[in-house]
N, C-alpha and C positions, 0 to 999 in steps of 0.2 A: 299267643303270643307273651314272653314274660315280661315282666315291668322292668327288668334288668335293663333291658335293651329298649324302654320308653321313657330316658329321666324325663323327669318333671310332670309324668303320666302315672297317676295310679287307677290301677283295673280294680273293681269289687262286683262279684257276679256275675264275671262275664263269662259263661258257660264255653262258650262257642266263636270260631270266629264271627267277625260281622263284616256286612258290606252292605256299602250304599242301597245296592238296589234290595235290601229286605225292608227297606222302610220306603213311606209313601208321606210322609210331613216330618217338617223342622218346625220348633216351635221355640221363639228365644224372647227370654227378658230382655228388657233393653236397658235400662240404665245400669253401668259398671258390667254390664255382660256383653251386649253388642253395641255400646259405645264408652266412650272413656268418662263418664261426667255423672252425677245425679243430679241431673235438674233441677230440680226442685232446689239442693242447697245453691246451687249457681244462681237463679233467680234469687235468694233471699240474699246472696252477698248484697247485691243494690241497696235491700234494703235495709242492711248493715245488721242483718240477724244472720249471718250464716251460723256463729258458733252455737246457736241455741238450733236451731233449725236439722244441722247436721248431726248434734248430739242424738235429738229423736231419730233421723233418719237411719244412722248406724246401728242404734237400739233395737230398732224395725229390724235391721236385715239379720241383727244376730240373734232372732228371736226373742228378745226379752219383752218387748211390747206384743202380747198377744192378741190386741187391738188393732191389727194394721188400719182398720178404717179410721178409727178413732186416732192414729197417731197420725196420719196423713192430712185428715180434718185440722187437727191442731197445730202440722208445718203449714197447710194451706193458707189457715186465718193470719200466721206470721206474715204472709205477702201482702194482705190486704194495704191497698192505696200503692204498689207499686206500677211504674208506667208500663200499661204493655208492649212497648217497643225493649222492654228488657228482655222479652221470650225472644225474639230475633236477632237480638248483642248477643243472648249465648248460643243461639244457633248456630249464629255466623261466626263468632271469634274463639267459643269454647268446644262446640260439641263435634267430636271428629269418631268415625269408627276406631274398634278395636282393632289391635294387629290379629290379621287374618279373618276378619269379619267377610270383607270382600270374596275373598279366595273360597271360604268354606260356603256362604252363600250359592255363589254361580260353579263350584263341584255340586252342592246339591240340586239345582233346578237343572242344569247338565244329566244330573240323573233321572230325571223328572219326579221328582218333590214338589210340591209345594210348602210354601213358608208360611208361616204363622208368627206375628209379634204381638207380645201380649205383654204389655207394661203397668205398673202402677202410677206411672208417669203421665205425663200431658199429652194429648192432640197436636200441639201445633210442632213436637219434635217425634212424635209416632210420624203423622204425616210425612215429614220432610225425610226420614229413614225412609220409609216406605216406597216414597218415590224414587228416592234414590238408589234402593236396591233391587227395586220390583217385585216388591214381598206381594204374594197373595191377600193376605188379609192379618188386618189389626183390631185391637183391642185397646184402649187408652181412655184415659178420663182429661174431659173440657174444663179449664178454668173459666169462673164466668169473671167477664169483663162488661166495666160499666164506664161511661163515658171517660175511654182510655186507660182505665186502672183496675188493675186488678181488687176483686171485694173481700178476696180471701174466703170467696165460696166455689166449691164446686157445681156442675151444672147436670142435672136429672138426665137422664138419657134412658131409652126400652128398658136396658135390662138391669137398669141402677144407676147409681151413681161414682160409686167406686170399684175401678177393676183391681180386687185384692187375689189373696193366692186363692182362695173357693173359687172366684172369678176367671182366675185364671185354667184351674182345674176345668170349670166349666165347659169353658170358650175351649178350651183343648179336645174336650171328648165330643163337643157340637160341632168341631171343625172335620173331626173324625167320620161322624154320622154323614153330615154335607156330601163330605168325598167319598162316603160308601167303604169306609178302611174300619181297620180294627185298631184302638190305642197303641196293643202292641206294635202297629207299624209306624207309631210315631216317636220322635226323638225330642225330650224336652232340655230347654239350656237355660241356665240360671245361676245367680250368683247368694243371691238373699234365700232368708227364712218362708219370705213370701212364694217364694218358686217352689217349693218344698210338695205341696199339693198337686200340680202338672205333674212333675218329675214323678211324682209315685204311681199316677198312672201310665204313664210311659212308656213303650217299649223298652226305652233306653233314654237313663237320667245320666245328664253332664253337668257336673260343677266345673266355672269357670275363677280360677281366681276368686274360690267364695269362702263364705265365710266358713265356721269349722264344723257349725251341724249341717251345711249344707256339703260340704267333702265329705263327711261321714254319713251320710244317705246317697251319694251319687255311684252310680254304676262305674263312672269314668269321672275323674277328677283331671282339672289340665293347670298344674300348679305352676308350672312356668312358659313361657312362650306364646302364641296366640292362638286364638280359637281353631283357624286350621289345621290344627296339631290334633283336632278331633278324627282329621283323614288318615293319618296314623292308625287309626283304629278300626276305622271302617274303610276296607278298598274297593 
């Protein structure tokens, strides 16, 4: 289908018509992709440090900070002392699914696809999104809490302490292996530079209202409308 018939959608390197049945797994980034906010920025607002943290987030998403782990550690350090209750405040008052998210996820599930949420964000939010959408797999970071307040550190997990771009790629490939499928049968959706590694190995890469570098490399770029616009490409 030509781009002229899909305003707000840009297709690159899609050599043949695509169908949901061609894929067995869809992997989503969370912040600014599946949901409407950058959670770390919203937590920082409680600490009165939103501008400083948001500037680091934006630079990391544009790919201007190449060491994502260092960037996240710096942002999390600025959250030291914030009451842990701020996490629930952000979840309840500010976090919303992006338009079309539920429709797309449900369509993929109805087609028999498994779902993966891989995020440089935090388990407090990914767990809630996972449960709401009934997603199959998640990978994200754990904020350390002591005496009811954030310490400004992340908790180490068996796979590491930060889900960066490389960990997103590794998790997508590991999930494919667990399911007994090829990475060519996976879709990866994201908006920032740390999503590019997993998008590079997936059979279909999708940018959602993404940074310029991500739009340029994605096979499909959704530039207006909701996440469910992918269903205009996948029949």
